[in-house]
Backbone as a ProteinNet text record, in pm:
[ID]
protein_1_A
[PRIMARY]
MSLRLRDGMIRGVEAYAYNIENGELVKQKMKKDAYFTEKEKDYFTIKFTLPSVKECAIIEYE
[TERTIARY]
-236.8	-120.5	1.2	113.8	160.8	284	436.1	573.5	601.9	699.6	783.9	930.3	1042.7	1226	1202.4	1352.2	1532.5	1577.1	1629.8	1684.2	1669.9	1718.1	1687.4	1536.4	1503.5	1396.5	1316.8	1221.4	1135.5	1098.6	1221	1095.6	976.3	915.3	849.6	744.2	573.5	603.3	483.5	489.5	366.3	266.5	151.9	49.5	-33	-58.4	-211.6	-309.1	-442.6	-533.1	-567.5	-593.2	-696.6	-771.3	-828.3	-1089.5	-1129.8	-1257.7	-1317.3	-1445.5	-1499.9	-1571.5	-1656.6	-1804.6	-1860.2	-1800.3	-1744.2	-1667.7	-1490.2	-1472.4	-1382.9	-1223.8	-1107.1	-996	-999.1	-966.9	-940.7	-839	-776.4	-656.7	-647.2	-628.5	-623.8	-535.4	-428	-361.8	-331.3	-223.6	-206.2	-270.3	-282.9	-325.7	-94.9	-34.9	98.1	129.5	8	-59.3	-78.4	-129.8	-218.5	-118.6	8.2	182.5	234.4	197.5	290.8	470.9	493.9	650.7	635.4	665.5	690.5	792.3	788.2	964	934	1001.8	963	1047.8	1127	1224.2	1394.5	1379.8	1464.2	1447.3	1290.8	1232.7	1204.9	1107.5	1027.2	955.5	825.3	665.5	670.8	638.9	553.7	446.7	250.9	140.2	142.4	-15.9	-76.8	-162.8	-274.9	-434.5	-425.1	-559.9	-608.7	-678.4	-794.3	-950.3	-1035.6	-953.1	-1054.5	-1042.1	-963.7	-946.7	-1119.9	-1135.6	-1273.5	-1231.6	-1328.6	-1364.3	-1284.5	-1210.4	-1108.1	-1013.2	-1008.1	-876.1	-724.7	-682.3	-538.4	-468.3	-379.8	-300.9	-153.7	-84.1	104.3	154.2	249.8	340.6	459	560.7	635.3	757.8
111.7	187.1	127.3	202.6	145.8	226.6	82.9	203.7	192.3	295.5	221.5	198.1	184.4	223	163.7	199	230.8	69.6	64.8	-32	-65.7	-251.7	-325.4	-317.9	-432.3	-446.6	-485.6	-451.1	-409.9	-588.1	-541.3	-731.3	-757.3	-617.1	-610	-470.3	-426.4	-343.4	-311.9	-204.7	-155.2	-74.9	-118.8	-20.9	-14.8	121.2	176.7	228.2	297.3	312.6	351.7	510.4	517.4	597	585.5	619.9	675.4	729.7	854.5	731.5	650.3	576.5	628.6	599.7	670.9	769.7	863.7	959.2	958.4	844.9	847.9	751.7	751.9	732.7	615.7	588.4	351.5	349.2	333.7	266.4	11.1	72.1	-58	-77.6	-243	-258.2	-373.3	-287.8	-328	-554	-620.7	-802.2	-796.4	-903.9	-947.7	-1002	-1046	-1089.3	-1020.9	-848.9	-749.6	-680.9	-715	-682.4	-765.2	-726.2	-803.1	-733.6	-789.8	-749.3	-827.3	-686.6	-703.3	-628.6	-757.8	-728.3	-673.3	-497.2	-425.6	-424.8	-401.7	-420.1	-377.7	-249.9	-178.3	-190.4	-184.3	-96.7	-240.8	-222.2	-338.2	-180.1	-285	-238	-273.7	-241.6	-291.3	-227.7	-330.2	-302.3	-356.5	-220.5	-332.6	-207.9	-282	-210.4	-269.3	-171.5	-111.6	-84.8	-211.5	-222.2	-124.5	-122.9	-64.5	127.6	130	253.6	368.8	484.1	527	655.6	802.1	805.1	943.1	1074.1	1092.9	1012.6	934.5	805.4	900	855.2	919.2	716.9	730	589.5	674.6	543.2	571.5	496.4	441.5	339.7	297.4	175.9	203.6	79.6
-567.9	-521.5	-619.4	-710.2	-750.9	-686.3	-702.1	-700.2	-769.7	-895.3	-970.9	-965.2	-953.4	-878.5	-1057.9	-1028.9	-1139.6	-1116.9	-970	-912.5	-757.7	-794.9	-647.4	-628.6	-524	-519.8	-327.1	-365.3	-175.1	-182.8	-64.5	-15.5	74.1	106	141.2	195.4	229.8	232.4	357	363.4	466.3	461.1	534.4	445.3	588.7	579	656.6	597.5	652	631	678.9	721.2	847.8	783.2	814.7	810.7	970.4	964	1040.5	1063.8	1141.9	1106.5	1291.4	1245	1368.6	1476.7	1416.5	1507.3	1547.1	1520.9	1572.2	1457.7	1477.1	1449.4	1470.5	1277.3	1242.1	1209	1266.7	1162.1	1093.3	1005.9	964.6	857.1	878.9	834	733.6	587.2	464.8	505.4	437.3	479	415.5	484.5	351.6	298.5	231.2	55.6	-39.4	37.8	-61.6	-146.4	-196.7	-278.5	-275.5	-470.9	-530.6	-561.4	-686	-684.7	-863.8	-979.7	-1142.3	-1181.3	-1314.7	-1301.7	-1467.6	-1502.8	-1625.2	-1705.4	-1812.7	-1806.5	-1747.9	-1743.7	-1623.8	-1532.8	-1467.2	-1353.4	-1274.3	-1167.3	-1062.9	-991.8	-1052.9	-1054.1	-859.1	-792.8	-663.1	-640.2	-639.3	-634.3	-571.3	-444.3	-357.9	-297.6	-243.9	-251.3	-70.4	-25.2	150.6	27.4	75.1	20.4	147.3	302.6	332.8	357.8	191.2	219	136.4	186.9	191.3	162.7	106.7	172.8	217.3	202.4	260.1	320.9	284.5	421.9	373.1	502.6	497.4	443.4	400.9	380.4	386.4	441.3	489.4	478.5	393	352.3	380.8	382.3	346.2	281.5
[MASK]
++++++++++++++++++++++++++++++++++++++++++++++++++++++++++++++

């Protein structure tokens, strides 16, 4: 995923993937090294990955 911001800079991202496995809801936290920030002219782009995302997963980030 990626987020694009015009001003400011995000110092961190927290993200979770919620999957159904064997009939149970499983919450998996994103690893701290799974995001990075890029500067493009007047914008900052924050990119991060959640490798545990499966079909029909719910993604939560802040």
